[in-house]
KEBA-892157 format. One record per atom (N, C-alpha, C): x negated, y, z. Coordinates in steps of 0.05 Angstrom, whole numbers, plus 5000, padded with zeros to 4 digits. Layout:
XYZ;...
//
This chain:
498449785000;500150005000;498550244997;495650255014;494350485012;493550544987;492850324970;491650384943;494050504928;496650424935;498850524920;499050814927;498950864953;499351164958;496751344948;494651234944;492551344934;492851434904;494251214892;494551304863;496851474858;498351534880;500151744877;499452014872;496752054884;495652344878;495152404846;494952144830;494852234805;497852274793;499752134802;502552144791;503952384800;502752504825;504052784832;503352974816;500952964802;500453154786;502353224760;503752994756;505952994735;508853044744;509053054769;511453144784;512853354772;515353354764;516553604751;517653754770;517854014764;518554254784;521954244777;523554204805;526254194796;527154494803;529054514781;530354784779;532254824803;532955094807;534655134828;537255074820;538954924841;541154824840;543255014845;545555004834;548055174839;549555054866;550655244879;552055184899;554054974900;554454784919;556454594913;559354694910;560854584890;563654684890;565654474903;568354504898;570254324913;570454144890;569554124867;570053944847;568053654851;569253474844;567853224844;564953224825;562853174837;560553164821;559552864819;560352754791;559552474787;562252314785;561952094797;564151904797;565551904826;567951824826;569651804850;570351544857;570151484884;570751234895;572951284917;574851144921;577151144941;577250884954;576950864977;577650644997;579750695015;582050535015;584150545033;584150235048;584250285077;584350045088;587049965094;587649715106;590349605110;592049785127;590349945146;591850115167;592950355154;591950375130;592550665118;590450885122;588450815137;586350995139;584951005110;583751235103;582651235074;580251455073;578151365057;576051525047;575751565021;575351795013;574851864981;572552044978;570651994959;568152154956;567652154929;565452284921;564252264896;561252224898;560452074875;557451974879;556352054850;553552094852;552152134828;548852014833;547552004813;544451954819;542852134806;541252214821;539452424813;536652294812;534852384796;532252274792;530352254817;530852444832;529152454856;529952364880;532452454888;533952344912;535452084909;535752004882;537451764879;540251814883;541451664904;544151664907;544751954922;546852094916;547352344926;550752334928;551752394948;554652424954;555852724957;558252724949;559253014949;562052954956;563553184968;566553204971;567152954983;566052895008;567152675027;569452755041;571652615036;574052625054;574852375073;576552445093;577252225109;580052295117;581652125119;584552125133;585151825148;585551905172;586951715193;589551655187;590451425194;593351385190;595051615199;596951705183;599051885197;597652165204;595452255195;594052485201;593552625174;592352875180;591553035158;588952935138;589252975112;586652885095;585253135098;582553095104;580653315109;577953245097;576753455089;573853435079;571953435104;569853285102;567653235124;565153395111;564353315089;561553375079;562153475049;560753725043;560753825016;558653635002;556353595012;554153444998;552553305019;551453045010;549752925029;547852735017;545452735024;543352575011;540452525032;538952315026;536552265037;534752465021;534152695032;532652865013;529352865010;528352695030;525752665024;525052395042;522852245031;521552055046;518552145045;517152155067;514252205066;513051955079;511051855066;509451605074;506551655083;505951605103;502951665115;502051445129;499351375130;498051185148;496751295174;497051175196;496251255223;493851385222;491951265209;488751335211;488551615198;490351665179;490051955163;488151945139;487251695135;484651675112;485951735088;488551675084;489751785058;491752035061;491852195043;493852415044;496652345046;498452435063;501252335062;502252395034;504152185027;505752235000;508352275003;509652454986;512552494987;513652304966;514952074973;515651904954;518251994939;520352174951;522452274935;521552474914;519752684918;519452884900;517052774883;515352604890;512952524875;513552284856;515252124863;515951894849;518951874840;520851944861;523251954852;524851654865;526951694874;528651424876;530351344856;531051544837;532351494817;531251404791;532751484767;531151404744;530551094738;527851034730;527650764725;526650604751;526650774773;525950654801;528450524813;530550604803;533050494815;533850234800;534150074816;534549744805;537249724794;537849534776;540249454762;541449254785;543649304792;545049104814;546648894798;546748644812;547948434797;549548304820;551848134809;553848004829;552147844851;549747734848;548147624866;547347844884;546348084875;545548294895;548148364912;550248344900;553148464911;555548284918;554948084934;556647854940;559447994948;561547884937;564347964943;564548304945;562848414929;563648724921;563948764899;564049034891;564749134866;562349284858;561649284831;558649404817;560249674806;558449864808;559250144795;556850214778;557450314756;555350354737;554850674736;552050744729;551251004718;549350994699;550051134678;548651174654;548350864639;550550724640;550850454629;549250224645;548450304670;547550104691;548650074715;549349824720;550749744749;548249814769;548550034786;546750104803;547850114831;550450124837;551750154864;553149904870;553049814891;554849614901;556149734924;559149644923;560949744944;562749514954;562649484981;563849264992;565049275017;566749135027;568249195054;567148945075;566949045101;565748815118;567248855144;567648635162;568848665186;566648805204;567748975223;565849145237;566249115269;567448885273;567648845304;570248985316;570349045344;572549135359;572549425356;575149515346;575449845350;575949915378;577349735390;577849765421;578649475432;578249445459;579149215471;579349265500;582149205509;582949265535;585149065541;587249125546;589248905549;590448775523;589248975501;590048865474;587048915460;587148835434;584848855420;584948945392;583549095378;583849175351;581049095334;580948965314;578948945298;578949135277;576449185271;576349405248;574249335222;574649495206;572749475182;570749725171;569349665159;567449895147;567049855117;566950065102;567150055072;563650145070;562250015052;559550035050;558850075017;557150275013;555950294985;553050304991;551550204969;548850164969;547550204945;544850274945;543250254919;540550174930;538750114912;536249944918;533950094896;531750214906;529650304891;527250164897;525750094876;523349964878;520550164871;518850144890;516850394884;514250194893;512750064873;510549974876;511349704894;509849634916;510749394928;512649464947;513949684951;515849774971;518649764959;520549684976;522949704967;524749884987;526250064976;527950224995;531050184987;532650105004;535650085001;536950305016;538150435003;539850675012;542750595015;543650625039;546550515049;548050715063;550850735051;552650935067;554850745078;555450745102;557650605113;559650765122;562250725115;564850905124;566450715138;566650785165;568350615184;571550695180;572950515188;575750555185;576750795207;574850835229;575851035250;574651305243;573351345219;572351615216;569251675216;568151395227;565251435233;563851415204;561451555204;559751535178;556951445189;555751245177;553351105186;551051135159;549551335156;547751315137;545551135145;544051005124;541950825133;539850795110;537450745116;534950675096;533950415107;533850255087;532249985094;529849985076;527449935093;524849865081;524249585078;523349475057;522549215054;520349225033;519248975024;517349005002;515748695003;513448744993;511448484996;508748595005;507648365017;504848365029;503448165015;500648175011;499047955002;498747775023;498647505012;498147265029;495547245039;495647125067;492947105080;490646995060;488347135060;486247085045;486347185017;488647305006;488547414980;487447674983;486347784959;485548064960;487548304968;486948444983;489048654992;488548914982;486448934963;485449174952;488149344942;489949204930;492049304914;494149414932;494149334960;496349424976;494949565002;492949485010;492049635032;493149545058;494449305061;495549215087;494548965089;491848935099;490548705105;491848525128;492648275124;493348085145;491247895149;489547885170;487247755172;488047445179;486147285173;486446985177;487146925209;486447095223;486647065254;489547215262;490647355244;493447475249;492947735260;490947895257;490548155266;492448365247;493048535264;494648775251;493048885228;494848945205;493849085183;493849395189;494049565164;494149835170;497049925176;497150055200;500050115207;500450395193;503050445190;503850675174;506450805188;507051025180;509751145185;510951255163;513351205164;515351355139;516951545155;517351785146;519051995157;521451995137;523751975147;526051955133;527552225139;528452385118;529652645123;532052705105;534052725123;536852715110;537852995107;539453075087;540453355086;543553285085;545053425103;547753415109;549353695103;550653755083;551854015082;554853945088;555554085114;557753995126;559654265114;561954175102;564054345095;566854235105;566954295132;569654185146;572154325133;574154115128;576854225120;576554365094;578154565089;578654675064;576454895059;575855045080;574055265075;570955175082;569155225065;566055135072;564855305091;565355595089;563555725106;564455855129;566055655147;567055765169;566255595189;564255425193;563455215212;561755335228;561655175257;560355275278;558655045290;556155155302;554654875311;554254935343;555054705356;554954745382;552554485395;551354555414;549754385427;550254315457;551454095460;551654005488;549653845502;548853955525;546753795542;547653695567;546553485575;547353375604;544753355618;544553555637;541553555650;541553445681;539753215683;539653085712;538753295730;540053275753;538753395776;536253265784;534153415803;531953275812;532053025823;534152935838;534652685848;536152515828;536452625807;537552435785;540152265790;541352435812;544352285818;546652425807;546352675792;548552815779;547452935756;549052995737;548253155718;549953385710;548753585700;550153865695;550553925666;552953895655;553553915627;553554265620;552254355599;552554555587;553054555555;554454785547;555054795519;554355095505;552855055484;551755295474;552155335446;553155525433;553555595404;550755685399;550255545374;547555625359;548555805337;547356055342;548256305325;546856335302;543656275305;542456295283;540856015276;539356045256;537955795247;535855695268;535955475268;534155385290;533455095286;531454995302;530754735303;530454605329;530754355333;531054225359;529753965360;529153865380;527553615387;529153435403;529053185399;530652995417;529152975444;530152915463;529252885489;530952675506;529652455508;531152235522;531852305550;530352485564;531052565591;533352715592;534052885574;536353035572;538452945551;540452855560;542452745540;543752995525;542953025503;543453245482;544553145455;546353275448;547553245420;548953495407;549253465386;550253695370;552953595357;554653805354;557053785338;557254005320;558453955298;559354165277;562054165276;563254385285;566254425286;567254655267;569754645260;571154825245;571955065262;571755295253;572555545271;575355555266;577255435250;579855485247;581655275252;580855055234;582654775237;582454635267;585154585275;585154445299;586954195298;586353995320;588153765314;590753845330;592853635330;595353675342;595453735373;593153685386;593053795410;591754035416;591154165396;589954475395;587154505398;585654275394;582454255398;581354295368;579054445367;577654455340;576554165331;577554125303;576153915293;573353915291;571853675290;568853645289;567453405284;565553395276;564053135273;561253185294;560452975305;558252915324;556152835312;553452935314;550852775308;550352585329;550152325326;549452105344;546352035336;544252185346;541652105338;540951815348;538851675335;537751415343;534951425339;533551175344;530351145342;529051325360;529851345386;528751505407;526051375410;525151135403;522951015412;520751085396;521551185369;519151255350;517651505357;515251465351;513351705358;513851915338;513352155352;513552425336;511352495323;509052375330;506352435319;506352415291;504652575278;503752515244;501052615244;500052465226;497152455223;495752715217;497352895204;496253165196;497153385214;498753315234;500153525252;501553735233;503453615221;504953825203;507253925221;507054205221;509254375236;511954305232;512954225206;515754165202;516553875212;514753705221;515253465234;515153455262;514853705276;515053765301;517553725317;519553785301;522353755312;524253545295;526153465306;527653255296;530253335280;531553585289;533953675279;533753935272;534654035248;534554305238;537654385231;537854635233;540854735226;540055005211;541055005188;540655235172;543055365157;543155565146;545455675130;544655545101;547055495087;546655355060;545255575044;543455455026;541855605007;541155414986;542155484960;541755304939;539155164931;537255374940;534455264932;533255074952;534155034974;533254894998;534554614995;533454404972;534654174964;532853964979;530153984980;528653784994;527553905022;527553675039;526853745068;524053845066;522153735053;519453795048;518653765020;516253845017;515153894985;517453974966;518754184979;521154314963;519754494942;520154394917;518454514895;519954774880;522154874892;523455064882;522355344883;521755484865;520355774869;522255944883;520656134897;522156324915;523756224937;522655994948;524555844967;522155734987;523355675011;521355515033;520455255023;517855165030;516754935024;517954675041;518854775064;519954515082;521654635102;523054465116;525254515137;524254755157;521754735166;521054925182;520755235173;520155205145;520655475132;523155565122;525355395124;528055445120;529455585142;527955525165;529155675186;527855965191;529756145183;528756415181;530356615197;532056565217;533656695236;536256805222;537056685202;539356775189;541756655208;543856795207;546656725218;547656475209;548356305226;549556055216;552456015233;553256205250;555856215266;557956285247;559856095239;561956125220;560956155191;559155975184;557755995157;558055695145;556755675124;556455405109;553855315120;554355095136;551955015155;550854725140;548254725140;546854475130;545354375153;545454135161;544154005181;542053815170;539553815176;537653675170;536553485192;536553235186;535853025208;533352885200;531652815217;529052715212;529152435230;528552225217;527751985231;525351875223;523951775243;521151665239;520951305240;519951185221;519750925224;516750835224;515850765251;512850755257;513050405253;511050305232;511250015227;508249905231;508149655244;505849535248;506449305237;505049225210;505448975195;504448765211;505748535209;505548255223;504548085200;503647855210;503147625193;505847525180;507547555194;510347465182;511547635162;509947885156;510248045132;509447955104;507547755106;506147665083;507847385077;508647365054;508847535032;511247695027;513247705044;515747825045;516248015068;516148245068;516648435093;519448415100;520048345125;523148325135;524148675133;526448655123;527848935122;527749065151;527049315146;527549475172;528849715170;531249695183;533249955181;533050165196;533150385191;533650675205;536050785199;537650845219;540350905215;541051105237;543351245232;544351425252;547451445247;548951585267;551751585261;552751895264;554751945246;556552155251;559052085257;559752165281;562152115297;564652345297;566952275290;568952455290;569552525320;569752735331;570152845355;572453085355;574952985364;577153175364;578553185338;577853005320;578853015295;581552915292;582552775310;585352675317;585852795349;588852795349;589652865377;589652645395;589552405385;589352165402;588851895385;588351665391;587151475377;589651395355;588951435332;590851375309;591251065301;589850935320;590050635309;591050465338;
//
């Protein structure tokens, strides 16, 4: 893999410069997919394939049984993958902008790749698999309710690495974006020069590496895109750790935040006008994950020091890092410029780290490692609609 990344320096010289993109509209961009569960809960959204990000979603709407049909996201994508080795011997590479997850890197799907699912074509090739799966208990008390999730996925092959991009839409309104890393390693004793992940005869660990996954989520709750509010909710323990104090703060300007396992902290994006039948503002909550992953990066990049960024929508801010658009910030840290985000079109940038220590068991097929998080409806409904 190290040799692969080294070779990317040559490929990066050929990376094209992306033009500025127009502001998202309320129109479908690409092809539309609709999923209605037996309960009457429904998702619909549009999807398209871009050369660099690969799968991009737009106009994501959800409706619970007997409730209002509302928009959640205007646009959403995995906007960057940065790959680096722990020792810093090779410059980090931006997989999305230097190689691209779309184009000929996007694999053609077959019925074998998509068991019991439906294949969807883009530019004459089946590249997206859509399927429905059991998702366990929706609730369980004196009675119980099983639930389902609707899943779409694409797969991109980049050298010896495979990235599977997956979006799961749950019957109860939860969204779970995920990226799965797999690939191949050379067999023990085989030359490792091509890959740079040596797995020795005695089973010693090969070159460890870090993937940074950077998600771009343009929230456009309900009908109006530019009237959303970001709230930070924290629960701080007392010195004796017996009690917690809850605080709620509205984030008025563009900002960056770090996850802190000692302080239960989460963020929600709420509408400033639309309310549920009980009178509470509708919202979606970011549920972070992968608290165990290291925040360090071999080059001490400033934009990797924080985990969550909130910015006002700017058409040229397309990639979380290595953003090539002229007259625009180069990465998320530069996107934060003090602009007002209160009752604006809010973009949430979320970073996940996947720190990987190759095992002997990874040769010659590396077991898929998933990195995911959830977007959870909060006060979207006045009560449980199921």
